C-alpha positions in Angstrom: -17.0 146.3 -82.9 -17.3 146.8 -86.6 -20.3 148.7 -87.8 -22.9 146.8 -89.8 -24.4 148.0 -93.1 -28.1 148.0 -92.5 -30.9 147.6 -95.0 -34.3 148.6 -93.4 -37.8 147.5 -94.3 -40.8 149.2 -92.5 -43.8 151.4 -93.0 -45.8 153.0 -90.1 -44.9 155.2 -87.1 -43.8 152.2 -85.1 -41.1 151.4 -87.7 -40.0 155.1 -88.1 -38.9 155.1 -84.4 -36.6 152.1 -85.1 -35.2 153.7 -88.3 -34.4 157.0 -86.5 -32.7 155.0 -83.8 -30.5 153.2 -86.3 -29.7 156.5 -88.1 -28.4 157.8 -84.8 -26.2 154.7 -84.2 -22.8 153.8 -85.6 -24.4 151.4 -88.1 -25.0 153.0 -91.5 -28.4 152.5 -93.2 -27.6 151.7 -96.9 -31.2 151.5 -98.2 -34.8 151.5 -97.2 -37.9 149.5 -98.3 -41.3 150.8 -97.5 -44.9 150.3 -98.8 -46.1 152.3 -101.8 -47.9 155.6 -101.1 -51.5 155.0 -100.2 -54.7 157.2 -100.3 -55.6 158.8 -97.0 -58.1 161.3 -95.5 -61.3 162.5 -96.9 -59.7 163.6 -100.2 -58.1 160.2 -100.6 -54.8 161.8 -101.7 -51.7 159.6 -102.0 -49.6 160.0 -98.8 -46.1 158.8 -98.0 -45.5 156.3 -95.2 -43.9 157.5 -92.0 -40.8 155.5 -92.9 -40.6 157.1 -96.4 -40.7 160.5 -94.8 -37.8 159.7 -92.5 -35.8 158.1 -95.4 -36.3 161.1 -97.6 -35.3 163.5 -94.9 -32.1 161.4 -94.4 -31.5 161.2 -98.1 -31.4 157.4 -98.1 -31.8 155.1 -101.1 -35.5 154.3 -101.1 -37.5 151.5 -102.8 -41.3 151.0 -102.7 -42.0 147.7 -104.3 -45.6 146.4 -104.7 -44.3 142.9 -104.0 -41.0 141.4 -102.8 -41.6 138.2 -104.8 -40.6 139.2 -108.4 -36.8 139.4 -108.0 -36.5 143.2 -108.4 -36.4 143.9 -104.7 -33.9 141.1 -104.2 -31.6 142.7 -106.8 -31.9 146.1 -105.0 -31.1 144.5 -101.7 -28.0 142.8 -103.1 -26.9 146.1 -104.8 -26.9 147.8 -101.4 -24.4 145.2 -100.1 -26.2 145.1 -96.7 -24.8 143.0 -93.9 -28.2 142.7 -92.3 -31.9 143.4 -93.2 -33.9 144.9 -90.3 -37.7 144.5 -90.7 -40.1 146.4 -88.5 -43.9 146.4 -89.3 -43.2 146.3 -93.0 -46.4 144.8 -94.3 -45.2 142.7 -97.2 -44.3 139.0 -97.2 -40.6 138.5 -97.7 -39.5 135.3 -99.6 -36.7 133.2 -98.2 -34.3 134.4 -100.9 -34.7 138.0 -99.6 -34.4 137.0 -96.0 -31.2 135.1 -96.7 -29.5 137.6 -99.0 -27.7 139.8 -96.5 -24.5 138.3 -95.0 -26.1 138.0 -91.5 -29.6 137.4 -92.7 -32.7 139.2 -91.5 -34.1 140.2 -88.1 -37.5 141.5 -87.0 -38.7 143.8 -84.2 -42.1 142.5 -83.0 -44.4 144.2 -80.4 -45.1 141.2 -78.1 -43.3 138.6 -76.1 -43.3 135.9 -78.7 -44.6 133.2 -79.1 -47.6 135.1 -77.7 -49.4 137.2 -80.2 -47.8 136.4 -83.5 -49.3 138.4 -86.3 -50.7 141.8 -87.3 -52.2 143.3 -84.2 -50.3 142.2 -81.1 -50.8 145.5 -79.2 -54.6 145.5 -79.6 -54.9 141.8 -78.9 -52.9 142.1 -75.7 -55.3 144.8 -74.5 -58.4 142.9 -75.5 -57.2 139.8 -73.6 -56.5 141.8 -70.5 -52.8 140.8 -70.5 -50.8 142.3 -67.6 -47.6 142.6 -69.6 -46.3 142.6 -73.1 -43.0 143.6 -74.6 -40.6 143.5 -77.5 -39.1 140.6 -79.2 -36.1 140.7 -81.6 -35.9 137.6 -83.6 -34.3 136.1 -86.6 -36.7 135.9 -89.5 -37.8 132.8 -91.4 -40.6 132.1 -93.8 -43.2 131.2 -91.2 -45.1 134.1 -89.5 -43.2 135.5 -86.5 -41.9 132.1 -85.8 -38.1 132.6 -86.0 -35.6 132.1 -83.1 -35.7 134.7 -80.4 -32.6 136.9 -80.0 -33.7 139.4 -77.4 -36.8 140.1 -75.3 -37.7 143.0 -73.1 -41.0 143.0 -71.1 -43.3 146.0 -70.6 -46.0 146.3 -68.0 -49.4 147.3 -69.4 -51.0 150.1 -67.3 -54.8 150.0 -66.5 -55.2 153.2 -68.4 -53.3 152.2 -71.5 -54.9 152.6 -74.9 -53.6 151.1 -78.1 -52.0 154.5 -78.8 -50.2 154.9 -75.5 -49.0 151.3 -75.6 -47.9 151.6 -79.2 -45.8 154.7 -78.4 -44.1 153.0 -75.4 -43.3 149.8 -77.3 -42.0 151.8 -80.3 -39.4 153.3 -78.1 -38.6 150.0 -76.3 -38.4 148.4 -79.8 -35.8 151.0 -80.8 -33.7 150.4 -77.7 -34.0 146.6 -78.1 -33.0 146.8 -81.8 -29.9 148.9 -81.1 -28.8 146.5 -78.3 -29.2 143.6 -80.7 -27.3 145.3 -83.5 -24.3 145.9 -81.2 -24.4 142.2 -80.1 -24.6 141.0 -83.7 -21.7 143.3 -84.7 -19.6 141.8 -81.9 -20.6 138.2 -83.0 -22.3 137.5 -79.6 -25.9 136.5 -80.2 -27.5 133.1 -80.5 -31.2 132.5 -81.1 -33.6 130.5 -78.9 -36.3 128.5 -80.7 -39.9 129.4 -79.9 -42.3 127.0 -78.3 -45.1 126.2 -80.8 -47.3 124.9 -78.0 -47.4 128.5 -76.5 -48.0 130.3 -79.7 -51.1 132.5 -80.0 -52.1 134.6 -83.0 -53.0 138.3 -83.2 -55.4 138.6 -86.1 -55.9 141.9 -87.8 -58.5 144.1 -86.2 -61.7 144.5 -88.2 -64.2 147.4 -88.1 -67.0 145.0 -87.1 -65.1 144.2 -83.9 -65.4 147.8 -82.8 -69.2 147.6 -82.5 -70.0 147.3 -78.8 -71.9 144.3 -77.5 -73.5 145.6 -74.3 -74.2 142.1 -73.2 -70.4 141.8 -72.4 -69.2 142.7 -69.0 -68.2 146.2 -68.1 -64.6 145.2 -67.8 -64.6 143.5 -71.2 -66.1 146.6 -72.9 -63.7 148.9 -71.1 -60.8 147.0 -72.5 -62.3 147.0 -76.0 -62.6 150.8 -75.9 -59.0 151.2 -75.0 -57.8 148.6 -77.5 -59.7 150.3 -80.4 -58.4 153.8 -79.6 -57.0 155.4 -81.9 -58.6 153.1 -84.5 -61.0 151.9 -85.5 -62.7 153.5 -82.3 -65.4 151.6 -80.5 -69.0 152.6 -81.5 -72.6 152.0 -80.6 -76.0 152.8 -82.1 -78.1 155.5 -80.6 -81.5 155.7 -82.2 -81.0 156.2 -85.9 -77.5 157.5 -85.3 -74.3 156.2 -83.9 -71.9 157.2 -81.1 -68.1 156.8 -81.2 -66.7 156.0 -77.7 -63.2 157.1 -77.0 -62.9 156.5 -73.3 -64.9 154.9 -70.4 -64.6 154.2 -66.7 -65.9 151.2 -64.7 -68.9 152.6 -62.7 -68.3 152.1 -59.0 -71.9 152.8 -58.0 -74.8 150.4 -58.0 -75.7 149.0 -61.4 -79.2 147.8 -62.4 -79.2 144.1 -63.4 -82.9 144.4 -64.2 -82.2 146.9 -67.0 -81.5 145.6 -70.5 -77.8 145.8 -71.4 -77.1 149.1 -73.2 -79.6 151.1 -71.1 -78.5 154.4 -69.7 -79.3 153.9 -66.0 -77.9 157.2 -64.6 -76.1 160.4 -65.3 -73.5 161.9 -63.0 -70.6 164.4 -63.1 -68.4 162.3 -65.4 -71.1 161.3 -67.9 -73.8 158.8 -68.8 -73.8 155.4 -67.0 -74.7 152.4 -69.2 -75.7 149.0 -67.9 -73.7 146.1 -69.3 -74.1 142.4 -69.1 -72.3 142.5 -65.8 -71.6 145.9 -64.1 -71.9 149.3 -65.7 -69.7 151.8 -67.5 -69.5 155.6 -67.5 -68.9 157.1 -71.0 -66.2 159.7 -70.4 -65.3 160.7 -74.0 -67.6 160.4 -77.0 -68.3 161.8 -80.5 -71.5 162.2 -82.4 -71.3 161.9 -86.2 -69.9 165.1 -87.8 -69.1 166.7 -84.4 -66.0 167.1 -82.3 -65.0 164.7 -79.5 -66.4 165.8 -76.2 -66.2 164.9 -72.5 -68.9 162.6 -71.2 -70.4 165.3 -69.0 -70.9 167.6 -72.0 -72.6 164.8 -74.0 -74.8 163.9 -71.0 -75.9 167.6 -70.8 -77.2 167.6 -74.3 -80.5 166.0 -73.4 -82.4 163.5 -71.4 -80.6 160.2 -71.6 -81.7 158.0 -68.7 -83.7 155.1 -70.0 -82.4 155.4 -73.6 -81.0 152.2 -75.1 -77.7 151.9 -76.9 -77.7 149.1 -79.5 
């Protein structure tokens, strides 16, 4: 097997796991694309992406183009003389000329079993939909969104307790292993792509802040999934009087609910926290945060004052 010269394009933590895996492989990384530094935190200071930090630590050639459409990025990619471009959660649209520039073209690591959940938020959408499993797809890239031929797929079972964070971390490691397997196959010339079924395609739209506002008319199971899907961001929240409450974790309440109570009403308090009536069933709030305060267990929040009968909105 002859080692491949790899150009890498990625930005967040999910992509860093893949980059670190390639760096530990026989395949040399000849250059890295990542998004420009962005303001973060309360001070809004410019911060490097996770991939930039890894590339700098490894002393790799690094480029942070604002766009891949003006020809400059293509010139850099050609100068690196890459055999293959590996793209993982990069965040910029790649024109066909860039995808075709390396000798073996471009491949992508995607956090779903395509064609299900093409798009920006496959992990969160799988949790919101109540999917029992998800996985990693390695595909050849083409101009259409996540629609290229499938090279490899590995499934992953979603656990009932999974949040977007825990599922992200598991799939990042699975994505790294899948990528390394694919690189070895490609280096040996043993990999054909399978076309995706357009009839089975679903789309994972970007998560919006508005989606994180809880609608208590939904069922307890629906809301419980939303809380897990929006953790660690944007975090599910609800109104409480003139304030708001961020909800990090809940449990389906196994005791009797109160269908006569308006959805959003606190119907009981027990050892784990406050119990809230939903459109169907009830939820216990087990981890919450008031504005400007630390995250606390549900039982600590419930001990702060009389909650039974109060209405979340």
